[in-house]
Structure formats: structure tokens, C-alpha cells
N, C-alpha and C positions, 0 to 999 in steps of 0.2 A: 880312804875311798871305800865306800860301801861295797861289800862283796856281792858279786852277782850282777854288777853294773858294767856297761861297756864305756871305755874312754875314747873320746873324739880328740882329733888333733885340733891345733888352734885354727887351722884353715877351715876344718869342718864346722868349728864352733862359730867362726865369723860368718860363714854362709848361712847357717841355721838362724843365727840371730837376725841377719838382714831379711831373710825369707820370711821368718815369723813376723817380724815387725811390719813389713809391707803388707802382708796379708791381714793382720789385725785379726786372726782367726781364733777359734776355740783351742787350736794347737798352741798358739802363743800364751794363752791363759794357763793352759796345763803346764807349759814349761816354766812360767812364772811360779806356779805352785810347787814345782819340783824344786826349783832353786830355794824356795822358802823352806821346803822340807829338809833339803840337804843342809841348810844353814843352821837349823835348829840342832843338828847333830855335829856342829863344829866342822863343816866341810866347806866353808865359804871360799877357801882358797881355790877350789875346782872352778869358781866362777871366773877367776883371773887367768889360769893357764889351761883348764880343761873343764869339760862339762860331761855329764853322764846322762845316759838314756836308760830309763827303767826297762827290764825285760820281764816277760811274764814269769810268775812264780811257778816253779816246778820242783821235782825231786832233787835235780842237779843243784839248783840254788840253795835248797835246804842243806844239802851236804856241804856246799860251800860255806854257808853261814855257821854251820856247826864246826867249821875248822878243817874239813876235808876237801880237797881239790880233786875233783874227778875228771878223767879224760874227756868226758862229754862236756863238762863245764868249760874246760879249757878250749876245746875245739868251737864250741858254740860262741864264746866270747871273742875268741880270736877271728874267726871268720865273719862274725857279725860286725866287728870293728872295721875289718878290711872292706867289707861291702859298703859300709857307710861312708868310708873314707874315699873309695873309688868313686861313689855316686857324687860326693861333694866336688871331687876333682873335675869330673865331667861337666857338672853344672857350672862351676866356677870358670871353666874354659869358654863358656858361651857369651861371647861379646855382642854387643848391640850391632846389628848390620847397619851399614851406611844408609842403605835405603829406608831405614826406619826413623831416620833423623828428621824427616820432613814429610808433609802430607803429600800424597801422590796426586796425579791429574784426576779430574772428575770424569764422569761418563760422558762420552761424546757420540756423535751420529754415525761415525764410521771408523772401524777398527783399522789397524795398520800393524805390519810387522815390526819387530824390534829392529832398531837401527844396526844391531850386531849381525843380523841375518842379511846377507848381501847376495843371495841367489838371484840370478837374472838369466833371461834368454840370451842366446847368441844370435844376433841378427845379420841378414845379408840382404841383397836387393830383393829377394823374392820369398825369403822364409826366415824364421827365427827358431832356435833349437832349444829344447827343454834341457835344464841341467840335471840330467839323470843322477850324476854322482853326488848331488846335494839332497836328494829327496829321501824320505822316509815312508814306508808303507807303499800302497800302490795308487792312491789317488793323487793326481797332479793338481796343484793349486791353479785356479782357472787362469791367473795372470801369468803363469809359467807354462801353460799348455802351448805346444808347438803351433806355429801358423805357417801356412803356405797359401798363397793366392797368386793370381796371374795378372791382376790389374788394379792392385791396391785394395784397401778396405772401404767399401761404400758406406755412406751415411744414409740410413733408411729410417724414416719416420714410422714408428709402429702403428700410429693411428691411420696412416695411409697404407699400410701394408696389406697386400692382397696376394692369395695363392689360387691360381686357376688350375682346375682340373678337368680336362676335356679329351676329345679323341674318341676312342671306341668305349663310350659310357653312355648310359641311358639318360643321365641327368647332368649335363656339364654344369659345373658349379663353380662360384668364386667364394673363397673363405677369407674373412678378416682374421686378424690375430686372436681378437676376443672370441670369435666363433671357434677357432681351433681350440682354445683353452677350455671351452664349454664341454668338449667331448671327454669321455672317461679318460684319465691320464695314466701313463705308465711310466715307470723308471727302469733304467738298466745301466749297469756298470760295465763298461767295455773299453777297449783301448781304440785309438785311431793311429794309423800309421800311414805316412807318405810312402809310396812305392819306391821312391828314389832315396830311401833312408840308408844310405851308406856312404859316409864321408871319411876320407883318409888323406886328405890334401896336406896335412901337417906331418906326414911320415911318422916317425917314432914318437913325435910330440903331439900326436892325435889324442884328444880327450874323449871320454865317454860321451860327452855332449856333441862333439863333432862327429864321432863315429855313427851314432844312432840316435841323436836327439830329436829326430822327426817322428817321434812316437810319444803318446801321452794318455793318460787314463782319467776319465771322469764319470761321474753318475749323471746320466742324461735323463731328462724328463720330457714328455711330450705326448702325442696322440699316435697310436699305432696306425700304420699305413693301411692295414686291413680294414681298419674302422672307416677311414675315408672312403676307401674303394667300395665297401658296402653302401656307404651313404649316396655315392654317385651312380652306383649300379654298373660295375665294370662288365663288359660283354665277355662271353665265354671264349671268343675268338682272340682276345687280346692277350698276348704272351710277353710283350715288352712294354716299358714305358720310358719316355724322355723326361730327364730332370734337367731343368734349366735355372740357372742362378740370375740375379739381377745386379751383378757386378758389371764393370765396364767390358770384361771379356765375355760375358754371357756364356759362362761355363755350362756346357751340355754333356750329359753321359746317357748312353742307353743302358737300361737295367733289366735283366730277365726276371719277370714276376715270380715265377715258380721258385727261384733260389733264395728269395729274400722276404717273401711275404710273411712268414711266421715271426720274424724278428725286426723288420724294418719299422721306423717311426719317423714322424715329423717332430723334431726336437725344438723345444723353445726355452728350455732351462738347462742349466749345467751346474752341478754341485750346489743345488739348492737356490740358485738365483737365475735371472735371465741370462741368456748367452751373452758372451762378451762379443763386441763388433767383430773382432777377427776370427771368432768361431761361428760366425753366421747370423748374427742378430739381424731381425727378430726370430727367424725360424730356418732350420736347415734339415736336409735329409740325413738320416743316420742309418747306415748299413753295417752292423757288427761284424767284424771279421773280414771286411773287404777293404781294398785299398782306399786310402783317404780321399782320394780325387772323385771317387764315385759318391761319397756322401756330400753331395753338392750343397754349399752354403748359400745364404741369402736366397733361399728357395723361392722362385717366382711362379714356376709352371711345370705341371705333370701332364703329359700327352701320352695316352694309351694307344697302342698299336699292335700289329701282328708280326712285327719284324724289327730288328735294331735300326737305328737311324744313321749309323755310320758317320759320326761327327768327327771333327778334327782331333778330338781329345781320345778317340779310340781307333784312329787309323795312323795318321802320321805321329801321333804322340801316344804314350802309355801302351805301346805294343812291344813284344819281346822278339827281336830277330834271334833265331836259333842256329846251332852249330850247323845244321844241314842246309841252311839257306832259307827255310820257311819262316814264318812269323807266328808267334803265339799272340792271339788277339783275345780280348775280354778276359785277361788273366786276373780276375778280381781278388781272389782269395789270398790273404797273407799267409805265408808258410811259417812253420815254427822257427823261432830264434831266441837266442839268449845273449845276454852281455854281462860280464862282470863289471860292476860299477865301483867296487872298493875291494882291494886297492886298484887304483888306475892312475894314468898319468895326470898330474905330476906329483903323485904321493910318494913318500919315502917310508919304508917299513923298517923295523928292528927285528932281529932274531927272537923267536919265541912264538908264543901262541897268539893267533888272532883270527877272526872271521873273515872268510872270503864271501863277498856278498854281491847279489845282482837281481836281475829280473829276467823273466822269460815269458813268451807269449805266443799264441797260434790262432790264426783265423779259422782253424778247422774245428776248434773245440777247446777242451781243457788241457793244461800241461799235465803230462802224466809222470814226467821224470826229468830231472836235470842232472847230468853228470859233470864233474869237475876233474880235471887233471892238473896236477902240481909238478908234473915233469915233461911238459910239452907234449902230451897226448900219448905217451908210452902206456901209461896205466890210468884208470878212471875210478872214481868213487861217487856214489849217489849222494847228492846234496839234500839237504832238509828243505821241503817246501813249507812256506809260511801260510797257513790258513787265513782266510778262505781261498780255495783254488776254484776260480769261477771260469766258466766257458768264455773264450774269446776275450780274455782279460789278462792284464799283467799279473804275474805271480811271482813273488819274492822267494829267493832261494839263498841258502847260506851253507857254509862247510867250515867247521873248525879245523884249523891247520897249524902245525908247528913248523915254522921255517928255520932251518939250521944255519942260514947265512950263506948257502952255496947259490950261485947263480942258476936260474931256472926260468921256466915260462909257465904261467897259469892260464888255462883255457876252460871254456864251458861249452856244452851242447845240450840242446833241448830235444825232448821226445814228447809229442803230443798223444792223445788218446786215440788217434787213428793208427799209431805206430810209426808215423813220419818222424825221421831222424834228421836234425839239422846237419847239413853236409859240410864237408871240407871244401875249400876254394877250388881245388883242382877238380873234384868230382862235379861241382857246380858248373864250372866252365866246359866240362866235357859235354854236358847236356845242353847248356844255354848258349855256349859260344863265347866269343870275347867281345862281342859288340854291344851286347845288352847292358843297360844301366838301370833297369828296374827289377824289383823283387830279388835283390842280392841279399842272401841271408847266411853267409859262410860262417863257420866257426872262427871266432876271433879270440885273442888272448893278449897278455901283458907279460913282458919280460921283466924279471927282477934281478938286478945286477948284485954282485957281491957287497956292494956299497948300500944296498937297500933302495936304490932309486928304481922307480917303475916307469917303463916306457912302453908304448904300444908295439905289439909284435907285428910290424909292418910286413916282414919277410913271409908271414903265413898267408898274406893275401896279396902277394905281388906275383905277377906273371913271370 
């Protein structure tokens, strides 16, 4: 063997031969020349059992040629051979994927999820809940966005759609969908949440989806309500407006103008496409940070006035009886809340390191901090917030934790930029009483047994 050359194994030789042959490149031609050169010196036996790769000529190789083997030569040749051999092993282990054995489907008109992805909403007679435990990031796919309605989903022809704005305005106006779309558009990412978003009917087998799956987040696009109000000339005396839907329930809510004018919009698109029917197609009112019921879907009419209208949905419904016997009315704003989505029931965990993950949100603004306890609330650690942290939007949080196999409970609590701290269940009941079923946002958690099974911490929210 020529001194100063590196020996390849038979496996390396086989791979290089096939690789060079398939490419038919200049490298192949150089290899052929090398074999010819080696043969002229009586080294054809290397072609059968081993081959050589020529290294750059340097002083070490000169020393080797002259009969001296230096440490530099030995290290260079040994490490070089090892590197080439390892490379050939990695490459030879790359089998052809089964998916590459046949031509894939051609482009089509409408995409679909992989059959392996089976996330679904959880429906009931009046709502369906988002599978929070299955989602990544903060945007909810439109077909997994929660739905809540009072008389089913109406079928509305967008060509016949009309929005009437009247009452205390200078120019009562009726807008078609096309006319709404002609106004300057605006987009906003924010959550929606039903004020009754607190389910625990399954006890310790409650999932994250059942617990608070009546919240979702989208990018909404539409025309700002302030733009329409300027168009119709809202009178200075007007302080409230009535929003009416065109479903069979004729859902109506009174909305205070001062509290919403900077952010409210008439939305006609969601996540880059037209609204889904269950989300209010063709157009809906959107009030970021307020209870979902106020963001009236299938919007039909806006009437301006100088006082609230006292409709059914803000008197007998969607009001909060308090502990002192009084009632809290027009409780629009969603308070800060968080939920751990992983691990959660019915997950099973193993001792060792993993991430505790979840989402937090507040109708008062940005989430400032999320704290997680891994010992049932005795001590707390600040979780990492995943950017971007947007106002009135879901925010992802995570905490790396090493579980030692001891039974425990993991809980989370959110703190928003106003300083509001998500309360414990007992503190919430002290203020709200025991009869209310709206705006319940207590600290919740998951019990982890010594066997790794994860169950909902129902005891934490039981009277």
C-alpha cells in the first residue's frame, strides 16, 4: 500500500463505488484514474479488498515516504479513516422510505388534515368545546373553534345579507356584505370565551377540553365599528347600542359605546377565510376581552340609544347573583385565567424531566405572569411565557420540571398587567356566592399519582 494513503473498509468501498457510479461525475473519473495509477505500481489487490483515497501532500507525508512515521501522520491517517468510515455507515443506513415508493397525490382544490390527526370538538345540545389539550401555539383552527348558540346555526345567503344601523344616528343606513368589505379593513388576534366556561361534570376524569374548552383564539378581520359609526353619524347623546342577531333566538345584547369603541369590529373573516357558519357567517360583532355572548353572531341590527335595553340575555340570563343577595349585571370583562393542558387527564407520565404546558388569558389586557406549583400550591415558580404576548389573547406558558415519582398536584395561576391574580375557588365563592355559574375562573390543577396517572383535581373546586 502506498504510504500516506488512507485505507477504507469493504463497506466504505462498496458505498463509494455505488455512489460514484450513480452520479457519473468527475469524481468517478478521478477515482478510475486513481485505480489506474495504483495498478501501475502493482497495487491492484487494493481494488478487491480495499481502496485508497489520496491525501494532500505535506511534510508529514514526505517523512512517511522517506521511511519515518511521525505522530502527525499517524493521527491524521487514523482519524481520517475513522471519519470516512463513520460517514459511510451513516449513509448506508439510510433506507428508502416507503412513501417514496410511489407517486403522491396531485394538487387539489381543498386541503385536509392528515388522517392521523384526530382532534375534534366535544359537542352537546347547545355547544361544542375546543380540544385545548391537542393544540399547539395560540391560534385555534377555525373548524375546532368552540361554538355556542341558542337556536341552532342559521343558513344565511351572503347576497341577501343586510346590516341595519339606526336609532340615535344622523343617517340611518343599511349595509350589504360587499359594502362592509369596501371599508378599510382591520385584523386583530384575540380570544373569545363563553362566560359559562367551567365544566367539571366528569369529576376526576374531567379533561382540559371539558374544563374550559369554551374558549378559542383566531385572527379576525373586518371593519372597525368606529368607522361605521362615523359613516352614519352617531349622536353625542348615544351611550349604548343594541346588537341583534338573525338566528331564531334573535339574540340581543346592550353594549356600552365608551367601553368598546376603540377595539370593536364587525368581523367577516377568521384566520384568513370567511367566517364559519357557527362563528356568525356572514358577519358578527367582535368585542375583544368581553364575554362571548356579547359578540353577537349573524349580526342583523345595531340600534343606538342613551340607555341599555334590558333584554332577556342581560337580566334573567348572563347576570351574576352575589353572596350579599345583590346581582352583578353587565359583567362583560373576562377575568384572568390559566389552565395546564399538558399533562392533563387522561395522560400518564414517567419519572424524569418534562414540560408542564398550558395557556393563560385575560380580558383586561396582557398576561404579565403565570406561576406554576408542583406541590399543590405550597410553593410557586414563574413559568416561561411564549412570545408574542398579545393583549386580550391566549398566551402559551411552560415550565420544565423533574418529577421524582411521588404523588403530587400541579396547578397554575395567571396574573395580568392590571395586577389581577387568578383566585382560588374559596376566595371566588366568598365574593360571588355559591349560586352564580358565570365568570368562574378559579385556580385548577391535576393530580399525579405515584403510578403516573393524571386526574383532574376535583377537590380543589368542590364546595
